[in-house]
N, C-alpha and C positions, 0 to 999 in steps of 0.2 A: 272737545275731549271729554271722555267719561269722567264723572265726579270721582275725586280722590286719586286719579292716575298721576296727574302732574305732581301732587304732593309726595306720592310714593317714590316717583322717579328722582325727585330732588333730595331725598333723605341722604345724609352723610353715610359713607361706607365705614365699616369697622376697621381698626388698625390692621387686622390680619388680612384684609383684602388688598392692602397697598403693597405693591411689589416695587423693586428697584431695578432699573435697566441701566447697564453701563453705556455711557456715551463718550467716545474718544474725542478729546479736544486738541490733541497734538496734530498740526497740519501734516507732519511727516508720516504719521501713523494712520490718520483718518482716511477711510475709503480705500485702503489697500490691505493685502494679506501680509504685508511686511511691517514689522515693528522697527522703528528707527533705533539707531545705536544708543541714544540716550535712554530709551524706555525698554530696551531689550533685556530679558525676554518677557513675553506676556505671562502672567501668573494668575493663579486662582485668587480672586478677591474675597477677603473674609467678610466684606460688607454685603455684596450682592450675590456672591456665590458663582460668579461667571469668570471665565478665563479672558482676561483683557490686559492691554498694556497699562502700565502704571499711570499713564496720562489720560485718565478717564474720570468723569464725574458721574453722579447717579441721578437719574430722572425717575420720579415716582409715576406709577401707572396703576390702573385697576385691571386685574386679570379678566380674560374673556369669560370664564365661567361665572364670575361675580356679576358681570354685565348682563349675561343671559338670565341669571337668576333674578336680577332686579326687574328686567322686562317682564318676566313671568309673574312676579309678585304684583306688579302694577296692572298687568293685563294678560291673563292666561291665553288670550286669543291673538297676541301680537304676531306679526309676520314680517318677512322681508322678501325682496325680490331684486335680482339684478336689473339695471336699467336697460341693458342690451344683452342679446344672446347671439351665439354663433349659429352656423348652419346645423349643428347637432343639438341645439337647444340648451347648450351649456353657457354659463356666464361669460361674457365677452371681456377679455382683458385688453387694456390699451397698450400702447408702445412702451409704457413704463412698468408694465406688469401689474397695474392697478385696475380697479373697477369701481363704478358708481352703483350704488344700491338705493332702493326706496324702502325705508323702514316705517312700519305702521304700528302705532301703539295707541290704544284708547280711541280709535277712530280717526286719529290724525296721522298724516304721513309727512315725512321729511326726507331729504336726500343726504347721502354721505359718501365719502370717497376713502378708499384704503389702498395701500400698496405694501410691498414687502421688500424693502431695500436689503441687499446682501443676503437674501434667502432664495433658495432654488428648489425646483421640483414641486411635488405636491404640497409640501409645507408652505411654499410661497403663496399658493392659492388660499390656504387656510389662514395664513397671517394677514393677507390682504383683506379677506372677509372680516376677520376680527377687528382690524384697524378701521374698516368702514363702519362697523357697528359702533365703535367708540366715537368716531367722527360724527355720525348721524345722531348718536345719543346726546351729544353736546347741545344740539338744538332743542332737546327736551329738558335741558338743565342737569343731566346726569353727570356727576363728578366734576362740575364746573370749578369747584375750589381747587382741584388738582391742576387745572390749566392756568388758574390765576396765581397759584403759589409760585414764589421765586424758587429757582433751583439752587442747590448748594454751589458756592463759588461765585455768586454774584458780586461784581466788583463794587467796592465803596467809592463814592464820588467825592468824599470829603478830602480836600488837600491839607497838607500839613501847613501850620501857620507861617513857617519861614520858607515856603517853597518859591523858587525863583521861576517866573514865566519863561525866562530865556533858556532854562534847562529843558523845559518841555519842548520848545522849538528845536533845540539841539537833538533831543531824542527822536523827534519826528523825522528830522533829516537823516539820522542814522538808520532808522527803519526803512525810509525810502531807498537809501543806497543799498541796504541789504536785499530788498525785494528786487531792485534793478539788477543786482549781481545774479540773482536767482532766475532772471528772465521772467519775472512776474510783474503784472501791471499795478499801477497805483490803485485801481479799482479793487483788485484782489486784496491789497493791503487794507484798504478801508473796510471792505466787506468782512475780511477775516477778523479784524479788530472788533467790529460791531458784534459779530457772532460770539467772539470770546468774552465780550463784556455783557452778553445776554441782552443786547439792545439798549443798555442803560446809558451808554456813552457814544459820542462820535469822535473819530480820530482827530479831527481838527480842533476839538475843544478839550481833549483829555489832559488832565494835569500830569506833571512829571512823574509822580510816584506810580500812577497807573500805567503810563507808557513804559516805565522801567520794568514793571511787573510783566507787561506784555513781551518786552524784549527778552526777559528771562524765560518766559513761557516758550518762546521760539528757540531758545538755546543759543542766543547771540551773545558772544563774549566781547 
């Protein structure tokens, strides 16, 4: 790689470059256009400025323009190309609406993948390319601190001193019965819990106070 390029790419971004993206965490709201009764209606969030259900957290990200600017500052001759094209010579999207790209900066190339979930039309292509830039840029060390940083709402693993292990087992059984009534598998329960806890905890080992918080999160009375 050309001298100085790697160092420039790895420089921290200023606070004004960091945006907030709403991420819905309620299973009943996530992935649908319908907001569940508990979180209805979706409202304008004062923190991120987006319309979203109350059941959302904020994930930090660096905007597309800032990423492009950083590439240009590091190497004005940077370039990118799709890994595959269709019969018209346009970037070929896969069945998920995503694409693979080759990003070249400072004489070094790396691959990246981007998609555009819940986005449609021409905007979806632009979002997929933007996400592919960010994904490939990670291999150059761009904004790695953003990926390493814990998101808001990470669950604490510290149990209370007087917590009874039997209570944790009781809550596990209650959650299993709830998912069974909803015709959902045990795997969905375990996967949903791990995602909710940001990968910090496993369902089988979680203490009672965390399982209780998860039960409340699901709206189980």
